[in-house]
C-alpha positions in Angstrom: 24.0 -18.9 -25.0 20.2 -18.5 -25.2 18.0 -20.6 -22.9 16.2 -23.5 -24.5 13.3 -23.6 -22.1 11.2 -20.7 -20.7 7.8 -20.4 -19.2 5.3 -17.6 -19.4 5.4 -17.3 -15.6 9.1 -16.8 -15.6 8.7 -14.1 -18.2 6.1 -12.3 -16.1 8.2 -12.6 -12.9 11.2 -11.1 -14.6 9.1 -8.3 -16.2 7.5 -7.5 -12.8 10.9 -7.3 -11.2 12.1 -4.8 -13.8 9.0 -2.7 -13.4 9.3 -2.7 -9.6 12.9 -1.6 -9.7 12.9 0.9 -12.5 9.3 1.6 -13.6 7.3 0.7 -16.8 9.5 2.8 -19.1 12.5 0.6 -18.3 10.6 -2.5 -19.5 11.7 -3.3 -23.1 11.5 -6.6 -24.8 15.3 -6.5 -25.5 16.1 -5.8 -21.8 13.7 -8.5 -20.6 15.3 -11.0 -23.0 18.8 -10.1 -21.7 17.6 -10.5 -18.2 16.3 -14.0 -18.9 19.2 -15.0 -21.1 17.0 -15.7 -24.1 16.1 -14.4 -27.5 13.6 -11.6 -28.0 11.5 -13.8 -30.2 11.1 -16.2 -27.3 9.6 -13.3 -25.2 7.1 -12.5 -28.0 6.1 -16.1 -28.3 5.3 -16.4 -24.6 3.5 -13.1 -24.0 2.9 -11.3 -27.3 4.0 -7.7 -27.9 4.9 -5.2 -25.2 1.3 -4.0 -24.7 0.1 -7.6 -24.2 2.9 -8.0 -21.7 1.8 -5.0 -19.7 -1.8 -6.2 -19.7 -0.6 -9.6 -18.4 1.4 -7.9 -15.7 -1.6 -5.8 -14.6 -3.8 -8.9 -14.5 -1.1 -10.7 -12.4 -0.9 -7.8 -10.0 -4.7 -7.8 -9.5 -4.6 -11.5 -8.7 -1.7 -11.2 -6.3 -3.4 -8.3 -4.5 -6.4 -10.7 -4.0 -4.4 -13.1 -1.8 -5.2 -11.5 1.5 -5.9 -13.8 4.5 -7.0 -12.1 7.7 -5.2 -13.1 10.9 -6.3 -12.7 14.6 -8.8 -13.7 17.1 -11.2 -10.7 17.0 -12.7 -8.7 14.2 -10.5 -5.7 15.2 -7.4 -7.8 15.0 -8.3 -9.3 11.7 -9.3 -5.9 10.2 -5.9 -4.6 11.3 -4.2 -7.6 9.7 -5.9 -6.9 6.4 -4.9 -3.3 6.6 -1.3 -4.1 7.3 -1.1 -6.6 4.4 -2.8 -4.2 2.0 -0.5 -1.3 2.9 2.6 -3.6 2.6 1.5 -4.9 -0.8 0.7 -1.4 -2.1 4.1 -0.1 -0.9 6.0 -2.9 -2.6 4.4 -2.4 -6.0 4.0 1.4 -6.6 4.8 1.1 -10.4 2.6 -1.9 -10.9 -0.3 -0.4 -8.9 0.0 2.7 -11.1 -0.4 0.5 -14.2 -3.4 -1.1 -12.7 -4.9 2.3 -12.0 -4.2 3.6 -15.5 -6.1 0.6 -17.0 -9.2 1.3 -14.8 -8.9 -1.8 -12.7 -8.3 -0.3 -9.3 -11.8 -1.1 -7.9 -11.4 -4.7 -9.1 -8.0 -4.9 -7.4 -9.4 -3.7 -4.1 -12.5 -6.1 -4.2 -10.9 -9.0 -2.4 -9.7 -6.7 0.5 -13.2 -5.2 0.6 -14.7 -8.6 0.8 -12.4 -9.6 3.7 -13.4 -6.4 5.5 -17.1 -7.1 4.9 -16.7 -10.5 6.5 -15.1 -8.9 9.6 -17.6 -6.0 10.0 -20.4 -8.6 9.7 -18.7 -10.7 12.4 -18.7 -7.5 14.6 -22.5 -7.1 14.1 -22.6 -4.4 11.5 -25.0 -4.6 8.6 -26.3 -2.5 5.7 -25.1 1.1 5.1 -23.3 1.1 8.4 -21.2 -1.9 7.4 -20.5 -0.3 4.0 -19.4 2.9 5.6 -17.0 1.0 7.9 -15.5 -0.9 5.0 -14.9 2.3 3.0 -13.6 4.2 6.0 -10.9 1.6 6.6 -10.0 1.4 2.9 -9.8 5.2 2.6 -7.6 5.4 5.8 -5.2 2.8 4.3 -4.9 4.5 0.9 -4.8 8.0 2.4 -2.1 7.1 4.9 0.0 5.6 2.2 -0.3 8.7 0.1 0.9 10.9 3.0 3.8 8.4 3.6 5.0 8.7 0.0 4.6 12.4 0.0 6.8 12.7 3.1 9.4 10.3 1.6 9.6 12.2 -1.6 9.7 15.6 -0.1 12.9 17.7 -0.2 15.0 17.9 2.9 13.3 20.3 5.3 15.2 23.2 7.0 14.4 23.7 9.8 13.6 20.1 10.3 10.8 18.9 12.7 13.5 18.0 15.2 14.8 21.5 15.1 11.4 23.1 15.5 10.4 20.9 18.5 13.7 20.5 20.2 14.7 22.4 23.3 14.9 25.4 23.1 13.1 24.7 19.8 12.0 27.6 17.7 14.4 29.8 15.9 13.8 32.6 18.4 14.9 30.4 21.2 11.4 30.0 22.7 10.5 26.3 23.5 7.8 25.1 21.1 5.8 23.5 24.0 6.9 25.0 27.3 4.1 23.3 29.2 4.7 19.8 27.8 8.5 19.1 27.3 7.8 15.4 27.0 5.6 16.1 23.9 8.3 18.3 22.4 10.9 15.6 22.9 8.6 13.0 21.3 7.9 15.3 18.3 11.6 16.0 17.9 12.2 12.3 17.3 11.6 10.7 13.8 8.1 9.4 13.3 7.5 5.7 13.3 5.1 5.2 10.3 4.2 1.6 11.1 3.3 2.5 14.7 1.3 5.5 13.8 -0.5 3.6 11.1 -1.6 0.9 13.6 -2.4 3.5 16.3 -4.7 5.6 14.0 -6.3 2.6 12.3 -7.0 0.7 15.6 -8.7 3.8 17.0 -10.8 4.2 13.8 -11.8 0.5 13.7 -12.7 0.3 17.4 -14.9 3.4 17.0 -16.6 2.0 13.9 -17.3 -1.4 15.5 -18.6 0.0 18.8 -22.3 0.0 19.4 -23.3 -1.7 16.1 -27.0 -0.7 16.5 -26.2 3.0 16.8 -26.2 4.8 13.5 -23.0 6.6 12.3 -23.1 10.4 12.2 
């Protein structure tokens, strides 16, 4: 039995869920109607045609990505919190983010995060071009790290694996990969912790960027 009441927000939420799980190609008006237990005509009445629905999803994604609230007592801590939130939100919405990019709205989507970062670098004493460089460096680090993460996740199984190459004895010829630093070899033989490495690299970058605010970056 078809539903008698339905809201535009419910339609967009269900559509976003389908896109998150299966990608934009899986989003059809018929499938969406079945998901909501309603008639296809009801979907059209609330959101228009499929292209209008995709536009609405993109706009909704842009708005959701703007809800970033920094946490922490210091500029470094608050910048790290912005970065963690942004990375998490981007990871959770790969298909929707791709749709935003295809419609030329990526810069608008990143604006709230940039504004949050501007506030924090100002609080740390940076101004002008140095502040702008700091904001962009953090943004590029977040996006670049995410691209590396996805590339590693999608890569085919490696043979030999990193654990094989850095284990003891290590290399295929039986020679340890790091004979003068066995602890390093053991660490590299273990699986990487993406979250820990993200915070480690970003904290080092942010501390460097915010140090000596009156000294020009080179």
